[in-house]
N, C-alpha and C positions, 0 to 999 in steps of 0.2 A: 303419389310418389312411385308406386309400383309400375304404372303405365309409362311414366317418364323413363324409368330404368329399362323397360322393354325396348324402347326406341334407342336410348343412349347407353347401351351396354349389352342387353340381351341379343340384339340383332348381330352383334359381333360374331356370334356362334356360327352364323352362316359361313364365314370365312375360316374360323379356327377349327371347329369340330366337323363341319360338313366337307370342307375342301382340304385345308392344310394338314390336319392330323392324319386323315386317311391316306393322303399322298405320302407322308412320312412313313406310315406303317406298311407301305408297299416295300420299303427298303430296310426299315428298322423294327426292332421289337417294340411292343407296346410301351414299356418303361422308357426306353430311349426316345421314342417318338413323343411321348408326353413331356419329357424333359426339354427336348428341342422346341416343342410348341411353347412351353413355359418361357424359355429364353427369348424367343422372338416376341411373344406376347408381352413380356416384361419391357423389352426395348420399346415396343409400340406404346405401352402405357406411359413409360417415363418420358418419351418424346411428347406425348399428348399433354402430360402435366407440365412439361417445360414450356410448351407453346401456350398452354392455358394460363401459365403464371402461378400455378398452385404447387409446383414442385418444392418450393422452399418450405411450405408448411406440411409436406408429406413426411411421415415417418417411414423412411424407405425400407428398412429391414423388416418390420412387421408387415408392411404392405406386400413386399415381394414374397414373404413366406406365405401370406394369405393367397397370393396369386398362384404359387406353387400348389397349394392345397386345392384351390379351385380348378387348376389344370387337371389334377387327378380325378376330382369329383366329376367334372364335366366330360372328360374323356371316357371314364368308366360308364357313365350314364349313356353316352352315345353308343359305345360299343355294345352295351347290353340291350338297348332298346331300339337302336337305329332310328330314333325319333328326335329330330332336330328341335321340335317345339318344346320338348321336355327340357332340353339344354337351355333354350332361350328363357323359359320360365324360371328355371333354377338359377341361372346367371342373374336374372332380375331380382329374384328373392334374396340371393346372396348380397347383392348391392344394397337393397333396402335394409336388410338386417345389419349389415356392416355400418350403416349410418345410424342405426338405432342402438347399437350395443358397443359403443366405443368403451374401451377399458384400459386401465394402466397395468393390469395383470398380464403382462406379455408371456410369462413362463407358463401360466395355465393355458393361455391361448395356443402357445407353441405345442404343448403336450396334446391338446385336443386335435390340432392340425396334423401332427405326426400320426396319431391314431386314425384319423380320416384317410390320410395317404395310404397307410398300410391296409386299411379296410378296402379302399378302392382297388389297390393292386390285387388283394386277395379275391375280391369279387370278380375281377377280370380273369385272373390266372386259374381260378377254380372252376370256371365255367365249363360246361360240357361242350359248348361250342368252341372250337379251337380257332383263334384268330390267326390270320396270316402273319407270321413273324419270320424275320431273317436274322 
């Protein structure tokens, strides 16, 4: 399952973290660039699910909140490490674990995701390396 998600998910990071987000960060602050990446990434996923026919069974709000969290996790990882392979592997692991840990406790998951977003922002903002922001 993990290797399937490397091909059908993780390799997206070439476009999102290696190309798109850095281009946005030439003009926008990290937070704004990550939000813009999330918006476009969301549209891309929703269109994919629509074409795939699985949009009807998707719980859209929890999925989008998870995507927002993943945007911050992956952008912080790439900014800190400059290692695309770490983002590919992390994206793949997130996909695997999301399939294994479906839960009806949305409030607990939202709280955890908010904490992860704040931690990701803190990780980037507290870095001794200052990232180009406008």
